[in-house]
C-alpha positions in Angstrom: 27.3 -52.1 -21.8 30.8 -51.1 -22.9 33.8 -50.8 -20.6 36.7 -48.6 -21.7 39.9 -49.8 -20.8 42.9 -47.5 -20.3 45.6 -46.9 -17.9 44.2 -43.7 -16.3 40.8 -45.5 -15.1 40.7 -46.7 -11.5 39.7 -50.4 -10.4 36.9 -48.6 -8.7 35.7 -46.6 -11.4 35.4 -49.9 -13.6 33.9 -51.9 -10.8 31.2 -49.1 -10.5 30.3 -49.2 -14.2 30.1 -52.9 -14.2 27.9 -53.0 -10.9 25.7 -50.5 -12.2 24.6 -53.0 -14.9 24.9 -56.1 -12.7 24.2 -55.0 -9.1 24.6 -58.5 -7.7 28.0 -59.1 -9.3 31.4 -57.5 -8.8 34.7 -57.6 -10.6 37.9 -58.0 -8.5 41.3 -57.5 -9.8 44.5 -59.6 -8.9 48.2 -59.4 -9.1 48.7 -63.0 -10.4 47.7 -64.5 -13.5 44.1 -66.0 -13.5 43.6 -69.8 -12.5 40.9 -72.3 -12.7 40.7 -72.5 -8.9 40.0 -69.0 -8.0 42.5 -66.3 -6.7 43.6 -65.7 -3.1 42.4 -62.6 -1.6 46.0 -61.7 -0.6 46.7 -60.9 -4.2 43.7 -58.6 -4.8 44.6 -55.1 -5.7 43.0 -52.2 -3.8 40.5 -50.5 -5.7 42.0 -47.1 -5.8 44.8 -48.3 -8.1 44.7 -47.4 -11.8 44.5 -50.1 -14.3 48.0 -49.0 -15.7 49.5 -50.0 -12.4 47.9 -53.5 -12.5 48.8 -54.7 -15.9 51.7 -55.1 -18.1 49.9 -55.2 -21.3 48.7 -51.5 -21.8 46.3 -51.8 -24.8 43.7 -49.2 -24.8 40.1 -50.2 -26.0 36.7 -51.2 -25.1 35.0 -54.5 -24.2 31.4 -55.0 -25.1 29.6 -56.8 -22.3 26.2 -58.3 -22.7 23.9 -60.3 -20.2 24.3 -63.3 -22.3 28.0 -63.2 -22.1 29.6 -66.1 -20.0 31.6 -65.1 -17.0 34.5 -67.3 -18.3 34.5 -65.3 -21.6 34.5 -61.9 -19.7 37.6 -63.0 -17.6 39.5 -64.6 -20.4 38.9 -61.3 -22.7 39.9 -59.2 -20.0 43.3 -61.3 -19.5 44.1 -61.9 -23.2 43.1 -58.5 -24.5 44.2 -56.1 -21.7 46.3 -58.3 -19.3 44.0 -57.9 -16.6 43.5 -60.9 -13.9 39.8 -60.6 -12.8 37.5 -62.8 -10.9 33.7 -62.0 -11.0 32.1 -62.6 -7.5 28.3 -63.0 -7.1 26.5 -61.5 -3.9 24.9 -64.3 -1.6 23.1 -62.6 1.3 25.8 -60.5 3.1 28.7 -62.4 1.4 30.5 -62.2 -2.0 31.4 -65.5 -3.4 33.7 -66.4 -6.4 32.0 -67.9 -9.4 34.7 -70.3 -10.3 32.4 -73.3 -10.2 29.8 -71.6 -12.4 31.9 -69.5 -14.7 30.0 -71.2 -17.7 26.9 -69.4 -16.5 26.0 -65.9 -18.1 26.3 -62.7 -16.5 22.6 -62.4 -16.3 22.2 -65.7 -14.7 24.9 -65.0 -12.0 23.0 -61.6 -11.4 19.6 -63.2 -10.9 21.0 -65.7 -8.8 22.6 -63.1 -6.6 19.4 -61.3 -6.5 17.6 -64.3 -5.4 19.9 -65.4 -2.7 20.2 -61.7 -1.5 16.6 -60.9 -1.2 14.8 -64.0 -0.5 16.4 -64.1 3.1 14.2 -61.0 3.8 11.1 -63.1 3.7 9.7 -63.8 7.1 9.6 -67.4 8.1 7.1 -68.1 10.9 8.5 -71.4 11.9 10.8 -70.7 14.9 12.1 -74.3 14.6 13.6 -73.6 11.3 17.6 -73.4 11.9 18.0 -71.3 8.9 15.8 -68.6 10.2 17.5 -68.2 13.6 18.9 -64.9 12.8 15.6 -63.5 11.8 14.0 -64.3 15.2 12.6 -61.2 17.1 
């Protein structure tokens, strides 16, 4: 997959392209430089903003994203080449979690993990004493 980066595309459009290939992952964009500890939600850009309004480095180009690419590599490339501070999030049930502790994983592995944690809870557990199943009781 190739993501085209230019100042006119919106965050939402880029997110949709990314999620079409990796449905259990999402890219979020921030107004502060990336860190190793994750980025606070208070610095997250709204997805209606254009990339041009979210960066000081206005290079136009494309980034080739393959399933075998590490999350960290994707985030570093978006920052170094295009000045975009991003964080990949993985779906876990009904939640989105930052992948900061598993940035060395590939996008495929992250997406597969998201699929596992988002679909395995739909399996009915017949043990009423299982505390993890309390929300599935009828």
